[in-house]
LOLUMLUM-567437 format. One record per residue (C-alpha): residue number from 1; residue in three letters; x, y, z. Coordinates in pm, 1 decimal, always signed. Example, Ala and Ser with C-alpha at 12.3 -4.5 7.8 and 13.67 -1.06 7.14 Angstrom:
BEGIN
1  ALA  +1230.0  -450.0  +780.0
2  SER  +1367.0  -106.0  +714.0
***
This chain:
BEGIN
1  MET  +638.3  +1088.9  +1254.5
2  GLN  +478.4  +1432.6  +1262.7
3  PHE  +268.5  +1629.2  +1017.4
4  ASP  +233.5  +2006.8  +998.8
5  ASP  -59.5  +2076.6  +1234.8
6  ASP  -177.6  +2370.6  +1026.7
7  ALA  -157.2  +2205.0  +683.3
8  ASP  -478.6  +2149.4  +490.9
9  LEU  -541.8  +1783.9  +397.0
10  ASP  -667.4  +1703.4  +47.7
11  THR  -935.9  +1446.2  +109.2
12  SER  -1022.2  +1429.9  -262.0
13  GLU  -733.3  +1179.9  -297.0
14  VAL  -899.6  +932.6  -60.8
15  LYS  -1241.9  +775.3  -114.0
16  ASP  -1401.2  +654.0  +208.0
17  VAL  -1655.5  +377.9  +148.3
18  ARG  -1647.6  +224.1  +496.5
19  GLY  -1994.9  +110.9  +592.4
20  SER  -2105.0  +78.1  +232.0
21  ARG  -2300.3  -220.8  +109.9
22  ILE  -2240.3  -398.7  -218.3
23  PRO  -2559.5  -513.6  -385.6
24  GLY  -2538.0  -850.7  -561.9
25  GLY  -2183.3  -923.5  -448.1
26  ARG  -2109.9  -1253.7  -268.8
27  ALA  -1739.1  -1263.9  -190.8
28  THR  -1583.3  -1609.8  -215.2
29  VAL  -1325.4  -1530.7  +57.1
30  GLY  -1437.2  -1527.9  +415.4
31  GLY  -1268.8  -1534.9  +754.8
32  GLY  -1083.7  -1807.5  +937.7
33  ILE  -825.0  -2024.7  +758.2
34  ILE  -948.8  -1940.1  +409.0
35  GLY  -927.3  -1570.1  +481.5
36  LEU  -580.0  -1613.4  +631.1
37  VAL  -451.4  -1799.6  +327.6
38  ALA  -596.6  -1532.2  +100.5
39  LEU  -425.2  -1264.8  +309.7
40  VAL  -90.5  -1440.2  +286.7
41  LEU  -126.8  -1482.7  -93.3
42  GLY  -260.4  -1137.2  -161.9
43  LEU  -58.7  -928.7  +85.4
44  PHE  +88.6  -622.3  -86.6
45  PHE  +31.7  -788.2  -421.8
46  GLY  +65.1  -571.6  -732.5
47  VAL  -249.7  -703.1  -897.4
48  GLY  -613.1  -708.7  -795.8
49  PRO  -821.5  -988.4  -646.6
50  GLU  -943.2  -1122.1  -980.9
51  GLU  -590.0  -1235.0  -1067.3
52  LEU  -564.7  -1399.2  -725.1
53  GLY  -892.0  -1587.5  -775.0
54  LEU  -1064.4  -1389.2  -498.6
55  SER  -1331.7  -1201.8  -695.4
56  SER  -1698.4  -1211.9  -621.1
57  THR  -1927.7  -1476.4  -763.5
58  GLY  -2226.0  -1243.1  -751.8
59  ASP  -2364.9  -1021.6  -1026.5
60  GLU  -2086.4  -789.2  -1141.1
61  PRO  -1994.2  -517.7  -1180.7
62  ALA  -2102.3  -437.4  -831.2
63  SER  -2134.1  -85.3  -700.7
64  ALA  -2087.7  +31.1  -345.0
65  THR  -2392.1  +206.5  -196.2
66  SER  -2308.2  +452.5  +76.9
67  SER  -2457.0  +413.7  +421.7
68  SER  -2229.0  +552.1  +696.1
69  ALA  -1945.4  +620.8  +456.6
70  ALA  -1734.1  +928.9  +379.0
71  GLN  -1617.9  +995.2  +734.5
72  VAL  -1277.7  +1112.3  +605.6
73  ALA  -1420.9  +1414.3  +423.6
74  GLN  -1583.8  +1541.5  +740.1
75  THR  -1315.6  +1465.1  +996.5
76  CYS  -979.3  +1496.2  +822.1
77  LYS  -924.6  +1867.1  +770.1
78  LYS  -579.1  +1951.2  +907.2
79  GLY  -241.6  +1794.3  +969.3
80  SER  -329.8  +1793.5  +1338.3
81  ASP  -605.7  +1541.0  +1254.0
82  ALA  -343.9  +1320.5  +1084.6
83  ASN  -135.4  +1327.9  +1400.5
84  THR  -421.6  +1185.2  +1605.9
85  ARG  -636.1  +962.9  +1377.8
86  ASP  -536.6  +661.7  +1167.5
87  ASP  -775.8  +737.7  +881.1
88  CYS  -660.3  +1100.3  +863.5
89  ARG  -298.5  +982.1  +875.3
90  ILE  -365.2  +775.8  +560.6
91  VAL  -496.1  +1092.3  +389.1
92  ALA  -183.5  +1280.7  +484.3
93  VAL  +50.4  +1003.1  +372.7
94  VAL  -131.2  +975.1  +38.2
95  ASN  -98.1  +1352.7  -3.9
96  SER  +270.6  +1345.2  +79.2
97  VAL  +348.2  +1044.3  -141.0
98  GLN  +170.7  +1194.9  -439.7
99  ASP  +327.9  +1538.1  -384.3
100  PHE  +665.2  +1365.3  -408.1
101  TRP  +589.9  +1170.5  -726.2
102  ARG  +442.7  +1480.8  -892.2
103  SER  +766.8  +1670.2  -821.3
104  GLU  +980.7  +1368.6  -925.2
105  TYR  +798.7  +1333.4  -1256.6
106  ALA  +814.8  +1707.7  -1318.8
107  ARG  +1189.1  +1706.7  -1247.8
108  HIS  +1233.9  +1458.6  -1531.8
109  GLY  +1001.0  +1648.9  -1764.6
110  GLY  +701.9  +1422.2  -1724.2
111  ARG  +358.9  +1446.0  -1565.9
112  TYR  +240.4  +1220.6  -1286.3
113  ALA  -113.8  +1079.5  -1306.3
114  ALA  -259.3  +1072.0  -956.9
115  ALA  -422.4  +765.3  -802.6
116  SER  -692.7  +755.8  -538.7
117  THR  -685.8  +541.9  -224.5
118  VAL  -1014.3  +369.3  -139.5
119  VAL  -1060.5  +306.5  +234.0
120  PHE  -1314.0  +25.5  +283.5
121  SER  -1438.1  -228.9  +535.1
122  ARG  -1516.6  -597.5  +480.8
123  GLN  -1533.5  -598.3  +99.5
124  VAL  -1517.6  -359.8  -194.6
125  PRO  -1589.2  -364.9  -571.1
126  THR  -1290.1  -285.5  -793.6
127  ALA  -1210.1  -308.9  -1163.9
128  CYS  -999.5  -612.4  -1070.2
129  GLY  -1292.3  -790.4  -904.6
130  THR  -1474.7  -770.7  -571.6
131  ALA  -1225.6  -806.5  -287.8
132  SER  -1260.7  -912.7  +72.1
133  SER  -1060.1  -747.4  +347.9
134  ALA  -872.4  -1080.5  +373.6
135  VAL  -679.7  -989.2  +56.8
136  GLY  -492.6  -717.3  +244.4
137  PRO  -384.8  -381.7  +91.3
138  PHE  -352.1  -393.2  -285.6
139  TYR  -323.8  -183.8  -599.1
140  CYS  -560.5  -241.6  -888.7
141  PRO  -390.4  -145.3  -1220.9
142  ALA  -721.7  -162.7  -1411.4
143  ASP  -872.1  +136.1  -1223.1
144  ARG  -541.4  +279.9  -1089.2
145  GLN  -656.3  +280.7  -727.9
146  VAL  -510.0  +163.3  -398.4
147  TYR  -746.2  -35.4  -172.4
148  LEU  -701.9  -49.5  +205.7
149  ASP  -896.9  -176.0  +502.3
150  LEU  -760.2  +4.1  +808.4
151  GLY  -812.2  -312.9  +1012.7
152  PHE  -509.8  -454.4  +834.0
153  PHE  -278.8  -250.2  +1053.2
154  ASP  -402.7  -440.0  +1357.9
155  GLU  -333.5  -764.8  +1167.7
156  LEU  +15.8  -642.6  +1091.2
157  ARG  +89.0  -629.1  +1464.1
158  THR  -114.0  -914.4  +1604.8
159  THR  -89.7  -1173.0  +1324.5
160  PHE  +241.2  -1089.2  +1160.7
161  GLY  +435.3  -965.8  +1463.8
162  SER  +525.3  -616.6  +1344.6
163  THR  +597.9  -352.0  +1603.9
164  GLY  +348.0  -129.5  +1424.8
165  GLY  +349.7  +247.3  +1459.2
166  PRO  +245.2  +533.3  +1230.2
167  PHE  +533.0  +489.4  +988.6
168  ALA  +459.0  +120.0  +943.9
169  GLN  +122.2  +238.8  +808.1
170  ALA  +296.4  +492.6  +588.8
171  TYR  +527.1  +224.9  +451.6
172  VAL  +230.1  +15.7  +343.5
173  VAL  +68.3  +308.4  +162.7
174  ALA  +396.0  +419.0  -2.2
175  HIS  +458.6  +59.9  -117.9
176  GLU  +122.8  +45.6  -290.4
177  TYR  +190.1  +380.3  -462.0
178  GLY  +519.6  +224.8  -574.2
179  HIS  +304.0  -18.6  -768.8
180  HIS  +115.3  +273.7  -919.0
181  VAL  +444.2  +427.4  -1039.2
182  GLN  +535.7  +87.3  -1184.9
183  ASN  +201.9  +73.3  -1363.1
184  LEU  +259.2  +419.5  -1515.4
185  MET  +604.2  +313.7  -1628.6
186  GLY  +490.3  -17.1  -1772.8
187  THR  +690.9  -226.2  -1521.0
188  LEU  +403.3  -376.2  -1325.0
189  ALA  +295.8  -610.0  -1606.4
190  ARG  +624.2  -797.9  -1568.8
191  ALA  +496.8  -946.9  -1241.0
192  GLN  +196.1  -1108.5  -1410.8
193  ASP  +369.0  -1391.1  -1594.4
194  GLY  +242.9  -1650.1  -1346.7
195  ARG  +585.3  -1742.2  -1214.2
196  THR  +692.5  -1754.2  -851.8
197  GLY  +1024.8  -1801.5  -677.8
198  ALA  +1305.4  -1603.5  -520.5
199  ASN  +1425.8  -1473.5  -858.3
200  SER  +1083.8  -1430.5  -1020.5
201  ASN  +952.7  -1108.9  -1172.3
202  ALA  +678.9  -1109.4  -906.4
203  VAL  +942.2  -1078.2  -634.2
204  ARG  +1142.9  -818.7  -826.9
205  VAL  +832.2  -600.9  -871.3
206  GLU  +753.7  -615.7  -499.3
207  LEU  +1109.7  -532.9  -396.0
208  GLN  +1113.2  -239.5  -634.3
209  ALA  +793.9  -107.3  -474.7
210  ASP  +967.3  -134.0  -136.6
211  CYS  +1259.7  +63.7  -280.0
212  TYR  +1024.4  +333.4  -415.1
213  ALA  +866.2  +359.0  -69.8
214  GLY  +1215.3  +423.4  +70.6
215  VAL  +1281.9  +691.9  -192.1
216  TRP  +967.5  +874.8  -86.9
217  ALA  +1060.5  +845.3  +279.1
218  ARG  +1402.2  +1003.8  +212.3
219  HIS  +1238.3  +1310.8  +56.8
220  ALA  +916.8  +1321.0  +258.5
221  THR  +1023.7  +1597.1  +501.5
222  THR  +1156.0  +1819.7  +219.0
223  THR  +885.1  +1773.9  -46.6
224  PRO  +672.1  +2092.4  -52.4
225  ASP  +296.9  +2074.0  -37.7
226  GLU  +147.8  +2203.8  -361.4
227  LYS  -69.1  +2462.4  -185.4
228  THR  +147.5  +2588.3  +101.7
229  GLY  +496.3  +2526.9  -37.1
230  ARG  +586.5  +2370.5  +300.4
231  PRO  +644.0  +2001.8  +359.1
232  LEU  +333.9  +1823.1  +488.9
233  LEU  +550.0  +1576.8  +684.5
234  THR  +772.9  +1775.5  +920.2
235  ARG  +949.3  +1502.4  +1123.6
236  LEU  +1058.3  +1148.7  +1049.5
237  THR  +1278.1  +988.2  +1316.1
238  GLU  +1514.9  +691.4  +1299.0
239  GLN  +1268.2  +502.7  +1518.3
240  ASP  +1000.1  +564.9  +1255.1
241  VAL  +1230.1  +422.4  +989.0
242  ARG  +1301.1  +118.8  +1209.8
243  ASP  +925.2  +64.7  +1243.9
244  GLY  +896.4  +70.8  +863.0
245  LEU  +1182.1  -179.8  +830.0
246  ASP  +1021.3  -402.9  +1089.0
247  ALA  +695.8  -401.4  +894.7
248  ALA  +880.5  -484.9  +575.6
249  ALA  +1048.4  -781.4  +747.8
250  ALA  +723.2  -902.5  +903.6
251  VAL  +568.0  -953.8  +558.1
252  GLY  +871.3  -1123.7  +403.9
253  ASP  +781.2  -1452.2  +237.1
254  ASP  +1017.2  -1651.2  +458.6
255  ARG  +872.7  -1503.3  +779.1
256  ILE  +516.5  -1566.2  +664.7
257  GLN  +588.5  -1921.4  +551.1
258  GLU  +774.7  -2009.2  +871.2
259  ARG  +495.4  -1867.9  +1083.7
260  PHE  +200.7  -2031.9  +901.7
261  GLN  +336.3  -2348.5  +741.9
262  GLY  +641.6  -2420.9  +958.9
263  ARG  +888.6  -2434.7  +671.1
264  VAL  +1035.5  -2199.0  +407.8
265  THR  +977.1  -2277.6  +38.3
266  PRO  +1160.6  -2015.0  -175.0
267  GLU  +1022.6  -2163.4  -499.6
268  SER  +679.5  -2027.1  -406.2
269  TRP  +788.0  -1675.4  -305.9
270  THR  +602.6  -1381.3  -454.7
271  HIS  +734.3  -1088.6  -246.0
272  GLY  +1086.8  -1160.8  -133.2
273  SER  +1248.5  -1251.0  +198.7
274  ALA  +1243.1  -1034.1  +511.1
275  ALA  +1608.0  -942.0  +451.8
276  GLN  +1545.5  -851.3  +88.4
277  ARG  +1247.6  -631.1  +165.7
278  GLN  +1447.8  -446.7  +429.2
279  GLN  +1749.7  -417.8  +196.7
280  TRP  +1553.1  -261.4  -88.7
281  PHE  +1363.5  -20.9  +132.5
282  SER  +1697.6  +81.0  +280.4
283  THR  +1842.4  +122.0  -69.1
284  GLY  +1566.5  +369.3  -161.1
285  TYR  +1586.0  +549.6  +172.4
286  GLY  +1964.5  +571.1  +168.8
287  SER  +1998.4  +694.2  -187.4
288  GLY  +1676.4  +886.5  -242.4
289  ASP  +1720.3  +792.2  -608.1
290  MET  +1459.4  +583.1  -792.0
291  ALA  +1726.9  +491.8  -1048.4
292  ARG  +1888.3  +281.9  -773.9
293  CYS  +1570.9  +73.3  -753.1
294  ASP  +1639.1  -146.7  -1053.0
295  THR  +1559.9  -483.3  -905.3
296  PHE  +1552.4  -640.6  -1253.7
297  ARG  +1919.6  -581.6  -1332.7
***
């Protein structure tokens, strides 16, 4: 996975609040077993922490106060930075994903509404409640922002057994922006009916977000940057795609349940099996057509 070394990164699409403190916020989710359970429940979920029961019990709304934050704006200038730093890579992926969805919406006569990614550490205030890092990456439909603690990528390898790699990170980001597209289209609300299970709307929404991530990946090396007219992502190899598929499988409900509870209970699934997640990412990647991502049919 390689970005154009000379491309300018648009850091306005990523808010870096790492090192910020949240006055008045006392998160109910901590580390250890409680944090792990929260991570399993909240991983890649399409709703914010309030719906998962993970919001702060402190005085809300909380506001993040910057201390050593905003590193991204100073350090992530060029594509060459994205090729060497994880945080800058997230900026580049966000830029690329949103360039694609802008062009896709324009192709159909619509206008894409951009969403910011908030990079945080430990906990963060959102319009969906105050979230701990234990929740994992998530999209908050109430403020239309993606939230991500970069430490999750270490968890993806060490806790969930993914091979990792730069494109595994890109898959996570693209999946969350799939939820943003669903929110814009009115699809995301279908996941919030409180039901679980292999055929639930919650699973169908997650699999569709995987498919949308695959659609972006198919077009990533041909989608022109708005400023330069050249693709920001210049190389995506088959090994990269395999890393993405491996990450998708690692967070399948069956894999997670087998690893952490020793048995598989499909009636409690919220995201789909490892095979389903791989299948729908592959459907998006193979077709490059979001119309093929109808997981509700």
